[in-house]
C-alpha positions as CSV (number, residue, x, y, z in Angstrom):
1,M,-22.6,-13.6,11.8
2,V,-22.5,-9.8,12.5
3,Q,-26.0,-8.6,13.1
4,N,-27.3,-5.0,12.8
5,R,-24.1,-3.6,11.3
6,S,-23.6,0.0,12.4
7,P,-24.7,2.4,9.6
8,K,-22.3,5.0,8.2
9,G,-22.0,8.0,10.4
10,Q,-22.5,6.1,13.6
11,A,-19.7,4.7,15.8
12,G,-19.8,0.9,15.8
13,S,-17.2,-1.7,16.2
14,V,-13.9,-1.6,14.3
15,V,-11.0,-4.1,14.2
16,I,-7.6,-3.0,12.9
17,A,-4.9,-5.3,11.7
18,G,-1.5,-3.9,12.6
19,A,-0.3,-1.9,15.6
20,G,2.4,0.3,14.0
21,A,2.1,4.1,14.1
22,I,-0.6,4.1,11.4
23,G,-2.8,1.4,13.0
24,L,-2.5,2.8,16.5
25,A,-3.2,6.4,15.3
26,V,-6.3,5.3,13.3
27,G,-7.5,3.3,16.3
28,W,-6.9,6.3,18.7
29,R,-9.0,8.6,16.4
30,L,-11.8,6.1,16.1
31,A,-11.9,5.4,19.8
32,Q,-12.0,9.1,20.5
33,R,-15.2,9.3,18.4
34,G,-16.9,6.5,20.3
35,A,-16.1,3.5,18.2
36,R,-15.4,0.2,19.9
37,V,-11.9,-0.5,18.5
38,T,-9.7,-3.5,18.8
39,V,-6.2,-3.4,17.3
40,I,-4.5,-6.8,16.7
41,E,-0.7,-7.1,16.3
42,R,1.2,-10.3,15.5
43,G,4.1,-9.1,17.6
44,E,4.6,-6.2,20.0
45,A,2.9,-2.9,19.2
46,G,5.1,-0.4,17.4
47,R,8.1,-2.8,16.9
48,G,7.9,-3.1,13.2
49,A,8.7,-0.5,10.5
50,S,7.6,2.3,12.9
51,W,10.3,1.3,15.3
52,A,13.0,1.0,12.6
53,A,12.3,4.4,11.0
54,A,14.3,7.6,11.5
55,G,11.3,9.8,12.2
56,M,12.0,12.5,9.7
57,L,9.3,15.0,8.8
58,A,10.7,16.0,5.4
59,A,7.8,17.0,3.2
60,G,10.1,19.7,1.7
61,I,13.5,18.2,1.3
62,E,12.1,14.9,-0.1
63,T,9.9,16.5,-2.8
64,E,10.3,14.4,-6.0
65,P,9.2,15.1,-9.6
66,G,5.9,13.5,-10.5
67,E,4.7,13.1,-6.9
68,D,2.2,16.0,-6.9
69,A,-0.6,14.2,-5.0
70,L,1.8,12.8,-2.5
71,F,3.5,16.2,-2.0
72,H,0.1,17.8,-1.1
73,L,-0.7,15.0,1.3
74,N,2.8,15.3,2.9
75,R,2.5,19.1,3.3
76,R,-0.9,18.7,5.0
77,A,0.7,16.2,7.3
78,Q,3.6,18.4,8.2
79,A,1.2,21.2,9.0
80,D,-0.8,18.8,11.2
81,W,2.1,17.7,13.3
82,P,2.4,20.4,15.9
83,D,-1.2,20.1,17.1
84,F,-1.1,16.3,16.8
85,A,2.1,16.1,18.9
86,R,0.6,18.4,21.5
87,E,-2.6,16.5,21.8
88,L,-0.8,13.2,21.9
89,R,1.5,14.3,24.7
90,Q,-1.5,15.4,26.7
91,A,-3.4,12.2,26.1
92,S,-0.5,9.8,26.8
93,G,1.9,11.7,29.1
94,I,4.7,10.8,26.7
95,D,6.5,13.5,24.7
96,P,7.3,12.3,21.1
97,R,9.9,15.1,20.9
98,L,8.8,16.9,17.8
99,R,11.6,19.1,16.4
100,L,10.8,21.4,13.5
101,D,14.3,23.0,13.3
102,G,15.0,22.5,9.7
103,T,16.8,20.0,7.4
104,L,20.0,20.4,5.3
105,S,20.7,18.7,2.0
106,I,24.4,19.0,1.2
107,A,26.6,18.7,-1.9
108,L,30.2,17.7,-1.9
109,T,30.9,17.5,-5.6
110,R,30.0,19.5,-8.7
111,D,27.4,16.9,-9.8
112,E,25.8,17.1,-6.4
113,V,25.7,20.9,-6.6
114,E,23.8,20.5,-9.8
115,R,21.5,18.1,-8.1
116,L,20.8,20.7,-5.5
117,R,20.1,23.3,-8.1
118,A,17.5,21.0,-9.7
119,A,15.9,20.4,-6.2
120,K,15.8,24.2,-5.6
121,A,13.9,24.7,-8.9
122,L,11.5,21.9,-8.0
123,H,10.9,23.6,-4.6
124,A,10.1,26.8,-6.3
125,R,7.5,25.0,-8.5
126,F,5.9,23.4,-5.5
127,G,6.1,26.4,-3.2
128,V,8.6,24.9,-0.8
129,A,10.6,27.6,1.0
130,S,14.2,26.5,0.7
131,E,17.3,28.5,1.3
132,W,20.5,28.2,-0.8
133,L,23.6,28.1,1.4
134,T,27.3,28.3,0.4
135,G,29.6,25.7,2.0
136,D,30.8,28.3,4.5
137,A,27.2,29.2,5.5
138,A,26.3,25.5,5.9
139,R,29.3,25.1,8.3
140,E,28.2,28.1,10.3
141,L,25.0,26.1,11.1
142,E,26.9,22.8,11.5
143,P,30.6,23.4,12.3
144,S,31.4,19.7,12.1
145,L,30.5,19.4,8.4
146,S,33.4,18.5,6.1
147,P,35.3,21.4,4.5
148,R,34.5,19.7,1.2
149,V,30.8,20.7,1.5
150,A,30.4,23.1,-1.4
151,A,26.7,24.0,-1.0
152,A,23.5,23.1,0.8
153,L,19.8,23.6,0.7
154,R,18.0,24.4,4.0
155,V,14.3,23.7,4.4
156,A,13.4,25.4,7.7
157,E,9.9,23.8,8.0
158,D,11.2,20.2,8.0
159,G,12.3,18.3,11.1
160,Q,11.9,15.1,13.0
161,V,10.0,13.3,15.7
162,D,11.3,10.4,17.9
163,N,9.4,7.5,16.2
164,R,10.0,5.1,19.1
165,L,8.6,7.5,21.6
166,L,5.8,8.2,19.1
167,T,4.6,4.6,19.0
168,Q,4.8,4.3,22.8
169,A,2.7,7.5,23.1
170,L,0.1,6.3,20.5
171,R,-0.2,2.9,22.4
172,A,-0.9,4.7,25.7
173,A,-3.3,7.3,24.1
174,F,-5.2,4.5,22.3
175,L,-5.6,2.5,25.5
176,A,-6.6,5.6,27.5
177,A,-9.3,6.3,25.0
178,G,-10.8,2.9,25.6
179,G,-9.3,0.9,22.8
180,M,-8.5,-2.8,23.1
181,L,-5.0,-4.1,22.1
182,E,-4.2,-7.7,21.3
183,E,-0.5,-8.2,20.9
184,N,1.4,-11.4,19.9
185,T,-1.7,-12.6,18.0
186,E,-1.2,-14.0,14.5
187,I,-3.7,-12.9,11.9
188,H,-4.6,-15.7,9.5
189,A,-7.1,-14.1,7.1
190,L,-9.8,-11.6,6.6
191,A,-13.2,-12.8,7.6
192,R,-15.9,-12.5,4.9
193,E,-19.6,-13.2,5.0
194,G,-22.2,-12.4,2.4
195,G,-19.8,-10.3,0.3
196,L,-18.7,-8.2,3.2
197,V,-15.5,-8.2,5.2
198,V,-16.6,-8.8,8.8
199,G,-13.4,-8.9,10.7
200,L,-10.3,-11.0,11.1
201,E,-9.5,-14.7,11.6
202,T,-6.8,-14.9,14.2
203,A,-4.8,-17.6,16.1
204,H,-7.0,-16.9,19.1
205,G,-10.3,-17.1,17.2
206,P,-12.4,-14.8,15.1
207,R,-12.6,-11.1,15.8
208,R,-15.8,-9.8,14.2
209,A,-16.5,-6.1,13.7
210,D,-18.7,-3.7,11.7
211,R,-15.7,-2.5,9.8
212,T,-12.1,-3.6,9.3
213,V,-8.9,-1.6,8.7
214,L,-5.8,-3.2,7.2
215,A,-2.7,-1.4,8.4
216,T,-0.1,-4.2,8.4
217,G,2.5,-2.3,6.3
218,A,4.8,-4.4,4.3
219,W,2.9,-7.6,5.3
220,S,-0.5,-6.3,3.9
221,A,-0.5,-8.4,0.8
222,A,-0.4,-11.6,2.8
223,L,-3.9,-10.8,3.9
224,L,-5.1,-9.2,0.7
225,P,-3.0,-10.4,-2.3
226,S,-4.5,-7.8,-4.7
227,L,-2.6,-5.1,-2.9
228,P,0.6,-4.1,-4.8
229,I,2.6,-3.7,-1.6
230,R,6.1,-5.2,-1.1
231,P,8.8,-4.9,1.6
232,V,11.7,-2.5,0.8
233,K,14.6,-3.4,3.1
234,G,16.5,-0.7,4.9
235,Q,19.6,-1.1,7.0
236,M,20.4,1.6,9.6
237,L,22.8,2.2,12.5
238,A,23.2,4.6,15.4
239,L,26.3,6.2,16.7
240,G,26.8,7.6,20.2
241,M,27.3,11.3,20.7
242,D,28.2,13.5,23.7
243,V,24.9,15.2,24.4
244,S,26.7,18.3,25.6
245,R,28.6,18.5,22.3
246,P,26.5,16.8,19.6
247,L,28.1,16.1,16.3
248,L,25.0,17.6,14.5
249,R,22.0,19.7,15.5
250,H,20.0,19.5,12.2
251,V,19.0,16.5,10.1
252,V,21.5,16.3,7.2
253,W,20.9,14.6,3.9
254,T,23.8,13.5,1.6
255,Q,23.3,11.9,-1.8
256,K,23.3,8.4,-0.3
257,A,22.5,8.7,3.4
258,Y,20.9,10.8,6.0
259,L,22.0,11.7,9.5
260,V,19.5,12.3,12.3
261,P,20.6,13.7,15.7
262,R,18.5,12.6,18.6
263,D,18.1,14.4,21.9
264,D,19.2,11.2,23.7
265,G,22.7,11.3,22.2
266,R,22.2,8.9,19.3
267,L,23.1,9.9,15.7
268,L,21.0,7.8,13.3
269,I,22.5,7.0,9.9
270,G,20.3,5.5,7.2
271,A,19.1,4.0,5.2
272,T,19.8,1.5,2.4
273,V,17.0,0.8,-0.1
274,E,17.0,-2.9,-1.1
275,E,14.6,-5.1,-2.9
276,A,15.4,-8.1,-0.7
277,G,12.1,-9.4,0.5
278,F,11.9,-9.8,4.2
279,D,15.6,-10.5,4.6
280,D,16.4,-9.1,8.1
281,R,20.2,-9.5,8.0
282,M,22.7,-6.7,8.4
283,T,25.4,-6.8,5.8
284,A,28.9,-5.6,5.6
285,G,28.2,-3.8,2.3
286,G,25.2,-2.0,3.7
287,L,27.0,-0.8,6.8
288,L,30.1,0.2,4.8
289,G,28.0,2.3,2.4
290,L,26.2,4.1,5.1
291,L,29.3,4.8,7.1
292,E,31.3,6.0,4.1
293,S,28.6,8.4,3.0
294,A,28.2,9.7,6.5
295,W,32.0,10.1,7.0
296,R,32.4,12.1,3.8
297,A,29.9,14.6,5.2
298,L,30.9,14.5,8.8
299,P,34.5,13.2,9.3
300,T,34.3,13.5,13.1
301,I,32.1,10.4,13.3
302,E,35.3,8.4,13.0
303,D,35.8,8.2,16.8
304,A,32.1,7.7,17.6
305,P,31.0,4.3,19.0
306,I,28.4,2.3,17.1
307,V,25.6,1.7,19.6
308,E,23.0,-0.1,17.5
309,T,22.3,-1.6,14.1
310,W,19.0,-2.7,12.7
311,V,16.9,-3.6,9.7
312,G,13.4,-2.4,8.8
313,H,11.0,-3.1,6.0
314,R,9.2,-0.2,4.4
315,P,5.8,-0.9,2.8
316,G,6.4,0.1,-0.8
317,S,3.6,0.3,-3.4
318,R,4.2,0.5,-7.2
319,D,4.4,4.3,-7.1
320,D,5.8,4.6,-3.5
321,A,2.6,6.3,-2.3
322,P,0.1,4.9,0.2
323,I,-3.2,3.1,-0.5
324,L,-5.9,4.9,1.6
325,D,-9.1,3.4,0.4
326,E,-12.2,1.3,1.1
327,V,-11.2,-1.5,-1.3
328,E,-14.1,-3.9,-0.4
329,P,-17.4,-3.4,1.5
330,G,-16.4,-3.3,5.1
331,L,-12.6,-3.1,4.5
332,V,-10.5,0.0,4.5
333,V,-6.8,-0.2,3.7
334,A,-4.2,2.2,5.2
335,A,-0.9,0.9,4.0
336,G,1.9,1.3,1.5
337,H,3.4,4.5,3.1
338,H,7.0,3.6,2.0
339,R,9.3,6.3,3.5
340,N,6.5,8.6,4.7
341,G,4.8,6.5,7.3
342,I,5.8,8.6,10.3
343,L,5.3,11.9,8.5
344,L,1.8,10.9,7.3
345,T,0.6,9.4,10.6
346,P,-1.6,12.3,11.9
347,T,-3.3,13.0,8.5
348,T,-3.7,9.3,7.7
349,A,-5.4,8.8,11.0
350,E,-7.8,11.7,10.6
351,L,-8.8,10.9,7.0
352,V,-9.1,7.2,7.5
353,A,-11.1,7.6,10.6
354,E,-13.5,9.8,8.6
355,L,-13.7,7.2,5.8
356,V,-14.4,4.4,8.2
357,L,-17.1,6.1,10.2
358,N,-18.8,8.1,7.5
359,G,-17.8,6.6,4.2
360,R,-16.5,10.0,3.1
361,A,-13.2,10.2,1.2
362,D,-11.6,13.6,1.6
363,P,-10.5,15.0,-1.8
364,L,-6.9,14.6,-0.7
365,L,-7.4,10.8,-0.9
366,A,-8.4,10.9,-4.6
367,G,-4.8,10.0,-5.7
368,F,-4.4,7.2,-3.2
369,T,-7.1,4.6,-4.2
370,L,-6.3,1.1,-5.2
371,A,-8.0,1.7,-8.5
372,R,-5.1,4.0,-9.6
373,F,-3.0,1.0,-10.4
374,S,-5.6,-0.6,-12.7
375,S,-6.0,2.7,-14.5
376,K,-2.3,3.0,-15.1
377,A,-2.2,-0.6,-16.4
378,A,-5.0,0.1,-18.8
């Protein structure tokens, strides 16, 4: 039994379930503030959804109607990224390769042009600075784009980070700050005593702590069935590019796919959105759809080699927004980020660390409690 639980406002012991970008970043922030932090991961740290992501920072281009609270959280995160990346590089010695060089959303048909017009109007309502480009202007930025591109929107503040380097950097920074990492350790259940969550039950025995953070992404409902979080399957592939003559320099969105050029010569193409549980199979239809959408925008990919294919599982909630909340005494949830996990990493880490240590929920978190789902149902 845990004795003398650390009072709010004082660093105590914390155990975190899940060593993706979110779990590691929360752990790093807590360890920096003097907490004794253990992160437990059923596999290898950073090899789940964080590894499978594309690393886009697209708070502007991905703005959707009805997502006001999420938009403001995303914009805060995008603003936090430069300082976060700089600090992380200094703490870990690993550069996550932040690039804020803009994103293009392109249109090839009349219907897609109208879709861009609607997006431009939404940007104006939210205060997103986006630039309307003709097809010719888009090809001046990206000469390899198809001559069929009729128009584009450019959001100059959007960009990308190399998510795989990010997880490696977070792992190193967390350990350098004094955190403990247990990999390849199956988590069986939350540990409860006297109405409190007091840690985790694992295959290697109990791990007790003053406070527990659940950051297991799409697998979170296995430990807490009341969480409305499910896996959303995404298939992706990477093509090889000549780094001296890359096919693209900006992230490009089409109606059905996105293309993300990496500094290491890969061109990522993603991602399908499938309600298929934890199915991890690549399918012919999934690859065909991605390649066809990418080829319509960028015909020169025809001769590019396929260097990798993979499947990831986004943690989707009912409204595709995260749950960032103390849902039971002693238990904080940081999960359900869907397509925004990498983007929201720095801000989630900061706000959740504050919630864990001090019990204070930043006003930005008001729209991301578990109770919002009960309210909607009522």
